[in-house]
N, C-alpha and C positions, 0 to 999 in steps of 0.2 A: 588307183587308190592304195594307200599304204597305212598301216597302223600309226597312230600318233606317236608311239614310242620310237619309231624309226626316223622321225623328222630330225634333220641336222641344221645347224646354223648356216645361213646362206642359201638354203633351198627356196624356190619360188613355189608358193602354194595358192590354191583358191580358198578364200575365207569369205563367207557371205557373198559369193559370186564375184568377188574382186580379187585381183592378183595382189599378193603380199609377199614380201621377202622376210624370212625368218631371221630375227636379230638375236634372239636368246631362247634357249630351251633349258628347262629345269625339270628333271624327273622327281616327283614327290611321292614318297611311300610312307604315309602316316600310320604307324602302328597297325591296328587291326582293320583299317579302312582299305578300300581299293586304291591302286596306284593312279596317279594323275600326271599330266604333262602340262606345266605352265609355260606358255609361249608369249614372247613379245615379237610383234611383227610390224613391219613398216608397209603401209598401203602404197602400192606403186602408182596409183592415180592421184592421191592427195598428199602423200609424203607424211601423213600422220602416223604416230605409233599406236598400235592396238595391243591390248592384253587379252588373252583368252586361256581358259583352263579346259583342256581336253581330258576325257576319261581315257585310260590306257587302251581300251578296246575300240575307241572311236576311229573311224577311217577318214583320212585326209587326202584330198585330191592334189597331186603334185602336177604342176604345169609342165607341158612339153615345150622345151625351148629350142629354137634354131639359133645357132651362134654364127656370127659373121665378123670378119675383121673389117673395121671401118676406120677412116681417117677423120680426125676433128679438123674442121676448116676455120670457123669463126663463130662469134656470139652475135645473135640478132634479137634484140628485145629480151623477151623471157625465154628464148629458145637457144639451143646450141645446134649448129648445122654440121652434120656429119656426111661423109661421102663413102658410099659402098666402093671398095677398092676393086671389085670385080666388074660392076656394071656402070660405075661412075654416077649413079643416082645420088642426089643430095636429099637428105632426110632431116627435117627439123625435130629436135627432141626437147621436151620441156625440162626445166631445171629439176622437177620432182623425180624424173626418171634418171637423170645424170647423177644427182645426189653428190656424194663425197668425191666422186671421180673428177669433179670440176676443180678440185685442189691440185690436180696434176696435169691439167689440160693446157697445152700450148698449141698454136696452129701447127698442123701437119703431124701431130702425134697419132700413132696407131693405137686403137682401143678395140676391145672385143665387145660387141653389142649382142645381147640375147633378145630374140624376138619371140613373142607368144601370139599365136593367131595372126601373124603378119604385122603386129604392132610392137614397137620397141618396149622392152620391159626392164632391161638392166644394162648398165654400162660398166665394164670392168677395165681399169687401167692395167698396164703391164706391171710386173712385180716390182720394178724399179724404174725411176725416171731421173733425168738430169735437169736440175733447176738452178737458177742463179740466185745467190743471196743478195737481197736488196738492202737490208739493214741489219746490223748486229752491233753489240758492244765491241770496243777495241780489244785486241788480245791482251791478256795479262802477261807481264814480263816473266819469262822462264816457264810458261805453260807448256805442258807436253801433251801428247795425244791421249794418254791415259788419265789426264787431269780432269778437272771439273767441266761441266757443260754450261752453255749460255744459250739464251733464246736467240733465234734468227728468223727474220721474215723473208720468205722467198718471193719470187716474181709473180706467183699466182695468188699471193696473199696468205699462203699456208705458213703457220708458225711451227718450227721444230726446234729441238735442242741440238746444238753442234758443239764440237770441241773448242777450247779457248783459242786455238791458233787460226781458226777460220775468220776471214775478213769479208767485208761487203765487196761485191763484185766477183767473188769466186763462184765457180760452178761445182755443185755437190750432187752426189748420187743419193737418192732418197728411196727407202723401202716403202712402197705404197700400202703394204698390208698393215703396218703399225706406225707410220709416220716417223721413222727413225733415220738418222744420218748413217750412211754406210761408209763413204769415203769421198775424197776429193775426186771430181770427174777427170778422167783422162781424155783430153781433147785430141 
């Protein structure tokens, strides 16, 4: 248990007996009142966003997570199938747990999966992935790397902004932390 004031974005906590991932933390200190911590959390079981205001002296239980490297294999119905790279066990994970990581998943990509009490709780993609541009506007004549950006749809369905010189069919390196174009992929 830790004080609510020490909670950081990305932590997995227990709220009303359920696992939640902290999405936003705001410390509020209104004039002569006691300090508060306003938190937005995403329920790991339902995927719904929850808001709660903790008093600064409230204690919050942080989940103990076991992290494993796993390989994404395929999608089956409402689940994604992952393989434990150490034991070769295949584990289905619902879309609510995979969340935004689905934007970067191609077969055989390695991801870090956090487990809480033996159940998958969080899927984290690597910091950068190589994806193919499926569609984008044609390049502007005379466009340079430092020029304006244009939208591009990637093979996973993710939309990002790319430089004008990128064309459909090119492979690009994407930063998964903020969905930004890094560079052309070196094959």
